[in-house]
N, C-alpha and C positions, 0 to 999 in steps of 0.2 A: 379217312375216306375209303370206303370199300369199292371194289370194281363195280361198274354199272351193270344193270341186269343184262344177262346174255354173255357176259365176260366170265372167264374162268377164274375161280378162286385158287389160292394155294392148296387148300385141301383137295380140290378136284384135280389139280395138277399132280399132286403127290399120289393120287389113286390111279393115274394113267399107267399103262404098262412100262416097266423099266426098259430104257433104250440105251444103246451104246453110241448113238449119234447125237450131235449137239442139239440141244433145245433149251429154250428159256421162256419165261413167262414175263412179258413186259406190260405191266399195268393191266393184267387180265387177258392179254392177247398171246396165244401160244405161237411161238416161232420154232420151227423144226428145220434143220438144214441137212444137206448131204454130208456124208462122212468126210472127214478131212483127207487131203491127198497124202501119199506116203512121205513126200518131202516135209510137209507141215509136221507130221507125226514124228519124223526123225529129229527135227529141231526141238520139238517138245521133249522128246526122250533125252536128248543130249543135255538140254537145260536142266531137266529134272535131276539127272544123275549128278551133275556138278553142284547144283544148289542143295540137293538132299545130303550129299557128302559133307558139304560145308556146315549146314544146319545141324546135322548129327554130331560132327566133330566138335562144334562150338556149344552144343547142347542148348540151342536157342528155341526149339519148338518143333513143329512138324511141317514138312512140305507135302502138298496134296496135288493130285493129278486128275484132270478131267477124264470122264464125265463125273462131276460131283456137284450137286445142287447147292448153291449159296443163296439162301433166302435173305435178301437185303431188307425187304419190307413185306411182312405177311398181310397186313391190312390192305395195302395198295397192290398186292399181287405182283411183286417184283422178285423174280428168281433168275439168277444168271449161272453160267458154267464157264468160268475162266479156264484157260488152258492149264495154268498152274496157280497155286496159291500157297502162301506161307502164313501159318498161324503160330504166334509166339506163345510161350507158356502163360503169359499174362492174359491172353485171350482164349485159352484152350477151352474155357467154359462154353464157347459158342458151338463146339462140336458135340452133337448128339446124334439123333437119327439122320440129320442133315447138318450142314453148316448154317446156323441161324444167327447171322450177324456179319459184321464186316471183318474180313481177314486183314492182317497187317499189310500184306503185299499180294497183289494179283499180277499175273503175267499173261499177256495175250500175244500169241504169235500171229501176226497179220498175214493173211493169204492175199495174193493179188486180187482175188474177188472175195468180197466180204461174204461170210457164210451165214451168220446169224446177226441181224440188226446192224445198226450203225455204230462204229467205234466211238464217235464223238458222244453219242448218247451214253454209252457204257462208261466213258471217262467221267462224264458229269454225274452219273449214278454213284460211281465209286467215291467221288468227292462228297456228295450229299449224304451218303450213308457211312462216312467215317473210315473208309479204307485209308491207310496211312501213305501208301505208295503204289504206283502202277508202272510196270515196264511194258512198253510196246516194242516188240521185236519185228522190225521191218525186214522181211525175208529178202526181197530183191535188192534193197539198198545196203543190206548187211550193217544196219545200225540199230541201236537201242535208244528209245526215248524214255527217260525216267521222269515220271511225274510225281512230285511231292504234293501232299494234301495237308491242310491244317484248317481247323474251324470250318469244315465243309466247303473249302475253296481250294482251287489249284494255286499253290504258292510258288512253284518252280517247275520248269521243264528243262531237262538237260539232255543233250544229244551226245551219245557215246559211239564213236566210229568203231569199226571192226577191231582195231588194234588198241583202243583205249580201255583201260580197266573200268569196269562198270562200278560207279560210285553209288552207294545206297545208304539212305538214312536208316532204313529198317535193318539192313545187314551191313553194318559199317566195316566189318573186317573182311568182307568179300571183295577181292581185288582182281578177279579174272576178267579177261576181255572176251568178246565174242569169238575171236580167233582161238583163244585158249579152250573154249567150250565146244564150239560147233565146227564140224567138218563140212564146209560149203562146197565140196566137190560136186 
């Protein structure tokens, strides 16, 4: 099913001027948000450094940092920009001019006020389009919700508190906690 007349296509989206602020295309509707706050970006940077070091050391694939378009469904005009994503060597074929397909892992640092779309919608899209795992980093509560997907469904949600090692099916040898990774000062 293509977007209805008057809605933006992925081709039109890709022809828009390149931006450094969050934007996504949700079934043909363009959503643009304000730039994230410094605290949000600090958390993203700290997570990226820890995860990228782990992924490189273990030679698992590549960590990627927003803004980077992830085209989940070209026909239905669905493009997202998660804060962080991991693509294993097995899925590296999805990286070309953009990411065209489901990453193994997406990570969203949740701000007190949602910037682009509803997180519940994004969690469902990740399931529907075969993302293997999603981490939701709750800034204010200082916890991580790890969501496992299989067969286009959510199969588990696990809460990891600040001191708990983050357990991941996608990165099974990653054992750091939020406290180990992030300076919450």
